DRENTORKOL-3810 file (N, C-alpha, C; in nm, 4 decimals):
REM DRENTORKOL-3810
@n.u->0.0835; n.v->-0.1031; n.w->0.0026; ca.u->-0.0046; ca.v->0.0143; ca.w->0.0058; c.u->0.0977; c.v->0.1075; c.w->-0.0199
@n.u->0.0530; n.v->0.2344; n.w->-0.0735; ca.u->0.1441; ca.v->0.3179; ca.w->-0.1020; c.u->0.1170; c.v->0.4405; c.w->0.0050
@n.u->0.2110; n.v->0.5101; n.w->0.0490; ca.u->0.1734; ca.v->0.6209; ca.w->0.1530; c.u->0.1537; c.v->0.7492; c.w->0.1138
@n.u->0.0554; n.v->0.8088; n.w->0.1510; ca.u->0.0019; ca.v->0.9551; ca.w->0.1184; c.u->0.0480; c.v->1.0466; c.w->0.2378
@n.u->0.0602; n.v->1.1640; n.w->0.2021; ca.u->0.1269; ca.v->1.2619; ca.w->0.3141; c.u->0.0633; c.v->1.4024; c.w->0.2756
@n.u->0.0667; n.v->1.4815; n.w->0.3944; ca.u->0.0437; ca.v->1.6204; ca.w->0.3991; c.u->0.1489; c.v->1.6768; c.w->0.4929
@n.u->0.2044; n.v->1.7947; n.w->0.4410; ca.u->0.2956; ca.v->1.8791; ca.w->0.5027; c.u->0.2412; c.v->2.0184; c.w->0.5274
@n.u->0.2290; n.v->2.0521; n.w->0.6514; ca.u->0.2044; ca.v->2.1880; ca.w->0.7041; c.u->0.2863; c.v->2.2631; c.w->0.7549
@n.u->0.2976; n.v->2.3831; n.w->0.7628; ca.u->0.3934; ca.v->2.4808; ca.w->0.8326; c.u->0.3533; c.v->2.4420; c.w->0.9827
@n.u->0.4657; n.v->2.4529; n.w->1.0785; ca.u->0.4480; ca.v->2.4317; ca.w->1.2063; c.u->0.4231; c.v->2.5719; c.w->1.2800
@n.u->0.3112; n.v->2.5911; n.w->1.3119; ca.u->0.2894; ca.v->2.7268; ca.w->1.3819; c.u->0.1522; c.v->2.7038; c.w->1.4779
@n.u->0.1184; n.v->2.8068; n.w->1.5365; ca.u->0.0014; ca.v->2.8103; ca.w->1.6190; c.u->-0.1317; c.v->2.7780; c.w->1.5625
@n.u->-0.1421; n.v->2.8283; n.w->1.4243; ca.u->-0.2516; ca.v->2.7926; ca.w->1.3376; c.u->-0.2783; c.v->2.6574; c.w->1.2902
@n.u->-0.1624; n.v->2.5798; n.w->1.2840; ca.u->-0.1823; ca.v->2.4533; ca.w->1.2210; c.u->-0.1986; c.v->2.3367; c.w->1.3561
@n.u->-0.1562; n.v->2.3863; n.w->1.4766; ca.u->-0.1487; ca.v->2.3067; ca.w->1.5963; c.u->-0.2989; c.v->2.2227; c.w->1.6152
@n.u->-0.4169; n.v->2.2912; n.w->1.5984; ca.u->-0.5500; ca.v->2.2391; ca.w->1.6077; c.u->-0.5841; c.v->2.1502; c.w->1.4764
@n.u->-0.5427; n.v->2.1824; n.w->1.3752; ca.u->-0.5452; ca.v->2.1196; ca.w->1.2470; c.u->-0.4766; c.v->1.9825; c.w->1.2619
@n.u->-0.3513; n.v->2.0027; n.w->1.2804; ca.u->-0.2800; ca.v->1.8521; ca.w->1.3014; c.u->-0.3180; c.v->1.7823; c.w->1.3963
@n.u->-0.3846; n.v->1.8202; n.w->1.5303; ca.u->-0.4468; ca.v->1.7372; ca.w->1.6187; c.u->-0.5759; c.v->1.6726; c.w->1.5746
@n.u->-0.6588; n.v->1.7403; n.w->1.4829; ca.u->-0.7804; ca.v->1.6914; ca.w->1.4320; c.u->-0.7509; c.v->1.5896; c.w->1.3362
@n.u->-0.6216; n.v->1.6045; n.w->1.2339; ca.u->-0.5729; ca.v->1.5127; ca.w->1.1461; c.u->-0.5500; c.v->1.3770; c.w->1.2285
@n.u->-0.4879; n.v->1.3897; n.w->1.3211; ca.u->-0.4442; ca.v->1.2767; ca.w->1.4175; c.u->-0.5764; c.v->1.1913; c.w->1.4761
@n.u->-0.6840; n.v->1.2677; n.w->1.5238; ca.u->-0.7956; ca.v->1.2172; ca.w->1.5831; c.u->-0.8578; c.v->1.1474; c.w->1.4775
@n.u->-0.8922; n.v->1.1770; n.w->1.3625; ca.u->-0.9485; ca.v->1.1194; ca.w->1.2467; c.u->-0.8735; c.v->1.0134; c.w->1.1871
@n.u->-0.7402; n.v->0.9920; n.w->1.1994; ca.u->-0.6585; ca.v->0.9027; ca.w->1.1175; c.u->-0.5474; c.v->0.8400; c.w->1.2032
@n.u->-0.6213; n.v->0.7352; n.w->1.2973; ca.u->-0.5231; ca.v->0.6846; ca.w->1.3986; c.u->-0.3948; c.v->0.6193; c.w->1.3623
@n.u->-0.4270; n.v->0.5747; n.w->1.2088; ca.u->-0.3010; ca.v->0.4853; ca.w->1.1453; c.u->-0.1842; c.v->0.5830; c.w->1.0953
@n.u->-0.2202; n.v->0.7295; n.w->1.1118; ca.u->-0.1300; ca.v->0.8170; ca.w->1.0661; c.u->-0.0061; c.v->0.8317; c.w->1.1360
@n.u->0.1177; n.v->0.8728; n.w->1.1022; ca.u->0.2414; ca.v->0.9071; ca.w->1.1534; c.u->0.2850; c.v->1.0569; c.w->1.1345
@n.u->0.2727; n.v->1.1055; n.w->1.2532; ca.u->0.3094; ca.v->1.2431; ca.w->1.2459; c.u->0.4616; c.v->1.2918; c.w->1.2885
@n.u->0.5075; n.v->1.3586; n.w->1.1884; ca.u->0.6634; ca.v->1.3743; ca.w->1.2093; c.u->0.6792; c.v->1.5299; c.w->1.2196
@n.u->0.7294; n.v->1.5670; n.w->1.3373; ca.u->0.7521; ca.v->1.7165; ca.w->1.3674; c.u->0.8942; c.v->1.7647; c.w->1.3465
@n.u->0.9100; n.v->1.8560; n.w->1.2673; ca.u->1.0514; ca.v->1.8982; ca.w->1.2365; c.u->1.0216; c.v->2.0582; c.w->1.2668
@n.u->1.1222; n.v->2.1331; n.w->1.2910; ca.u->1.1271; ca.v->2.2600; ca.w->1.3405; c.u->1.0274; c.v->2.3598; c.w->1.2562
@n.u->1.0219; n.v->2.3418; n.w->1.1159; ca.u->0.9521; ca.v->2.4520; ca.w->1.0565; c.u->0.8357; c.v->2.3647; c.w->0.9901
@n.u->0.8108; n.v->2.2613; n.w->1.0063; ca.u->0.7003; ca.v->2.1751; ca.w->0.9412; c.u->0.6636; c.v->2.0472; c.w->1.0309
@n.u->0.5262; n.v->2.0157; n.w->0.9884; ca.u->0.4887; ca.v->1.8742; ca.w->1.0421; c.u->0.4520; c.v->1.7971; c.w->0.9157
@n.u->0.4848; n.v->1.6636; n.w->0.8867; ca.u->0.4594; ca.v->1.6184; ca.w->0.8013; c.u->0.3610; c.v->1.4832; c.w->0.8229
@n.u->0.2574; n.v->1.4590; n.w->0.7870; ca.u->0.1738; ca.v->1.3468; ca.w->0.8229; c.u->0.1818; c.v->1.2445; c.w->0.7222
@n.u->0.1996; n.v->1.1418; n.w->0.7558; ca.u->0.2070; ca.v->1.0163; ca.w->0.6479; c.u->0.0912; c.v->0.9186; c.w->0.6963
@n.u->0.0216; n.v->0.8533; n.w->0.6031; ca.u->-0.0645; ca.v->0.7552; ca.w->0.6358; c.u->-0.0657; c.v->0.6367; c.w->0.5264
@n.u->-0.0814; n.v->0.5291; n.w->0.5391; ca.u->-0.0799; ca.v->0.4288; ca.w->0.4401; c.u->-0.2150; c.v->0.4291; c.w->0.3600
@n.u->-0.2190; n.v->0.4600; n.w->0.2343; ca.u->-0.3145; ca.v->0.4513; ca.w->0.1270; c.u->-0.4361; c.v->0.5726; c.w->0.1635
@n.u->-0.4424; n.v->0.6102; n.w->0.2697; ca.u->-0.5324; ca.v->0.7340; ca.w->0.2751; c.u->-0.5381; c.v->0.8037; c.w->0.3963
@n.u->-0.5786; n.v->0.9311; n.w->0.3656; ca.u->-0.5827; ca.v->1.0305; ca.w->0.4737; c.u->-0.6829; c.v->1.1101; c.w->0.4642
@n.u->-0.7670; n.v->1.1489; n.w->0.5735; ca.u->-0.9256; ca.v->1.1996; ca.w->0.5469; c.u->-0.8982; c.v->1.3337; c.w->0.6501
@n.u->-0.9243; n.v->1.4522; n.w->0.6032; ca.u->-0.9292; ca.v->1.5803; ca.w->0.7056; c.u->-1.0605; c.v->1.6091; c.w->0.7024
@n.u->-1.1120; n.v->1.6189; n.w->0.8101; ca.u->-1.2639; ca.v->1.6600; ca.w->0.8167; c.u->-1.2808; c.v->1.7885; c.w->0.8856
@n.u->-1.3680; n.v->1.8820; n.w->0.8158; ca.u->-1.3767; ca.v->2.0076; ca.w->0.8599; c.u->-1.4351; c.v->2.0405; c.w->0.9880
@n.u->-1.5482; n.v->1.9304; n.w->1.0395; ca.u->-1.5968; ca.v->1.9258; ca.w->1.1687; c.u->-1.5101; c.v->1.8957; c.w->1.2636
@n.u->-1.4160; n.v->1.8200; n.w->1.2556; ca.u->-1.2950; ca.v->1.7871; ca.w->1.3512; c.u->-1.2096; c.v->1.8907; c.w->1.3788
@n.u->-1.1975; n.v->1.9639; n.w->1.2512; ca.u->-1.0804; ca.v->2.0827; ca.w->1.2999; c.u->-1.1691; c.v->2.1943; c.w->1.3621
@n.u->-1.2983; n.v->2.1979; n.w->1.3296; ca.u->-1.3812; ca.v->2.2959; ca.w->1.3780; c.u->-1.3866; c.v->2.2781; c.w->1.5520
@n.u->-1.4022; n.v->2.1454; n.w->1.5664; ca.u->-1.4198; ca.v->2.1141; ca.w->1.7408; c.u->-1.2832; c.v->2.1456; c.w->1.7962
@n.u->-1.1647; n.v->2.1267; n.w->1.7365; ca.u->-1.0494; ca.v->2.1582; ca.w->1.7884; c.u->-1.0139; c.v->2.3098; c.w->1.8012
@n.u->-1.0510; n.v->2.3676; n.w->1.7038; ca.u->-1.0265; ca.v->2.5262; ca.w->1.7090; c.u->-1.1336; c.v->2.6087; c.w->1.7735
@n.u->-1.2573; n.v->2.5569; n.w->1.7839; ca.u->-1.3507; ca.v->2.6195; ca.w->1.8556; c.u->-1.4170; c.v->2.7207; c.w->1.7690
@n.u->-1.4044; n.v->2.7333; n.w->1.6499; ca.u->-1.4656; ca.v->2.8291; ca.w->1.5359; c.u->-1.4622; c.v->2.7660; c.w->1.4118
@n.u->-1.5836; n.v->2.8334; n.w->1.3293; ca.u->-1.5773; ca.v->2.7631; ca.w->1.1978; c.u->-1.4735; c.v->2.7600; c.w->1.1182
@n.u->-1.4671; n.v->2.6709; n.w->1.0505; ca.u->-1.3298; ca.v->2.6424; ca.w->0.9342; c.u->-1.3509; c.v->2.6178; c.w->0.8110
@n.u->-1.3135; n.v->2.6941; n.w->0.7242; ca.u->-1.3461; ca.v->2.6587; ca.w->0.5797; c.u->-1.1991; c.v->2.5991; c.w->0.5365
@n.u->-1.1985; n.v->2.4449; n.w->0.4837; ca.u->-1.0790; ca.v->2.3663; ca.w->0.4186; c.u->-1.0044; c.v->2.4562; c.w->0.3272
@n.u->-1.0406; n.v->2.5409; n.w->0.2814; ca.u->-0.9622; ca.v->2.6246; ca.w->0.1865; c.u->-0.8592; c.v->2.6903; c.w->0.2641
@n.u->-0.8853; n.v->2.7063; n.w->0.4110; ca.u->-0.7855; ca.v->2.7762; ca.w->0.4813; c.u->-0.6483; c.v->2.6825; c.w->0.4911
@n.u->-0.6637; n.v->2.5904; n.w->0.4875; ca.u->-0.5406; ca.v->2.5028; ca.w->0.4714; c.u->-0.4205; c.v->2.5191; c.w->0.3953
@n.u->-0.4830; n.v->2.6069; n.w->0.2712; ca.u->-0.3706; ca.v->2.6495; ca.w->0.1692; c.u->-0.2755; c.v->2.7311; c.w->0.2114
@n.u->-0.3244; n.v->2.8156; n.w->0.3237; ca.u->-0.2379; ca.v->2.9208; ca.w->0.3774; c.u->-0.1141; c.v->2.8768; c.w->0.4474
@n.u->-0.1192; n.v->2.7537; n.w->0.4864; ca.u->-0.0329; ca.v->2.6859; ca.w->0.5791; c.u->0.0482; c.v->2.5584; c.w->0.5186
@n.u->-0.0127; n.v->2.5266; n.w->0.4120; ca.u->0.0150; ca.v->2.3988; ca.w->0.3065; c.u->0.1544; c.v->2.4190; c.w->0.2780
@n.u->0.2635; n.v->2.3038; n.w->0.2784; ca.u->0.3723; ca.v->2.2959; ca.w->0.1947; c.u->0.3698; c.v->2.2215; c.w->0.0931
@n.u->0.3185; n.v->2.1164; n.w->0.1177; ca.u->0.3092; ca.v->2.0091; ca.w->0.0060; c.u->0.2144; c.v->1.8959; c.w->0.0479
@n.u->0.1638; n.v->1.8134; n.w->-0.0780; ca.u->0.0958; ca.v->1.6855; ca.w->-0.0183; c.u->0.1253; c.v->1.5836; c.w->-0.1222
@n.u->0.0965; n.v->1.4525; n.w->-0.1171; ca.u->0.1218; ca.v->1.3597; ca.w->-0.1877; c.u->-0.0113; c.v->1.2494; c.w->-0.2057
@n.u->-0.0586; n.v->1.2445; n.w->-0.3059; ca.u->-0.1783; ca.v->1.1469; ca.w->-0.3427; c.u->-0.2750; c.v->1.2160; c.w->-0.4267
@n.u->-0.3751; n.v->1.1365; n.w->-0.4608; ca.u->-0.4852; ca.v->1.1959; ca.w->-0.5356; c.u->-0.5701; c.v->1.2803; c.w->-0.4293
@n.u->-0.6102; n.v->1.3795; n.w->-0.4792; ca.u->-0.6920; ca.v->1.4804; ca.w->-0.3872; c.u->-0.8383; c.v->1.4587; c.w->-0.4296
@n.u->-0.9250; n.v->1.4622; n.w->-0.3313; ca.u->-1.0616; ca.v->1.4668; ca.w->-0.3462; c.u->-1.1061; c.v->1.5640; c.w->-0.2305
@n.u->-1.1814; n.v->1.6655; n.w->-0.2685; ca.u->-1.2296; ca.v->1.7471; ca.w->-0.1735; c.u->-1.3882; c.v->1.8071; c.w->-0.1868
@n.u->-1.4365; n.v->1.8317; n.w->-0.0624; ca.u->-1.5655; ca.v->1.9012; ca.w->-0.0845; c.u->-1.5795; c.v->2.0002; c.w->0.0349
@n.u->-1.6621; n.v->2.0609; n.w->0.0722; ca.u->-1.6853; ca.v->2.1546; ca.w->0.1799; c.u->-1.6734; c.v->2.1036; c.w->0.3048
@n.u->-1.6773; n.v->1.9709; n.w->0.3064; ca.u->-1.6807; ca.v->1.8864; ca.w->0.4404; c.u->-1.5601; c.v->1.8293; c.w->0.4790
@n.u->-1.4955; n.v->1.7460; n.w->0.3750; ca.u->-1.3640; ca.v->1.6706; ca.w->0.3766; c.u->-1.2397; c.v->1.7032; c.w->0.2695
@n.u->-1.1496; n.v->1.6741; n.w->0.3021; ca.u->-1.0327; ca.v->1.6725; ca.w->0.2052; c.u->-0.9566; c.v->1.5299; c.w->0.2219
@n.u->-0.9561; n.v->1.4437; n.w->0.1259; ca.u->-0.9135; ca.v->1.3170; ca.w->0.1370; c.u->-0.8017; c.v->1.2938; c.w->0.0278
@n.u->-0.7055; n.v->1.2334; n.w->0.0770; ca.u->-0.5688; ca.v->1.2042; ca.w->0.0025; c.u->-0.5685; c.v->1.0220; c.w->-0.0090
@n.u->-0.5737; n.v->0.9883; n.w->-0.1400; ca.u->-0.5786; ca.v->0.8432; ca.w->-0.1619; c.u->-0.4450; c.v->0.8152; c.w->-0.2661
@n.u->-0.4337; n.v->0.6853; n.w->-0.2695; ca.u->-0.3638; ca.v->0.6308; ca.w->-0.3902; c.u->-0.4409; c.v->0.5175; c.w->-0.4343
@n.u->-0.5097; n.v->0.5331; n.w->-0.5492; ca.u->-0.5791; ca.v->0.4438; ca.w->-0.6088; c.u->-0.5154; c.v->0.3467; c.w->-0.6753
@n.u->-0.5514; n.v->0.2228; n.w->-0.6525; ca.u->-0.4750; ca.v->0.1316; ca.w->-0.7193; c.u->-0.5489; c.v->0.0588; c.w->-0.8210
END
């Protein structure tokens, strides 16, 4: 199974986003570096707006991810509620 990943800048804005991704993806491996956080997952990674909102305590538009996004790997599928990275076999 191929690994998908997302890398975000490491800052206060991304802290609750990263926590939300960890909650929704227990199989994910989070690598924290000084300037970025890279989250790897086997085959699939799901980012849910609702979970991010719970962690942030405010409304969140998934488009806001782009402000702190460094890179990602995988096929991207998104709507207003979820952003999913997969590798289709």
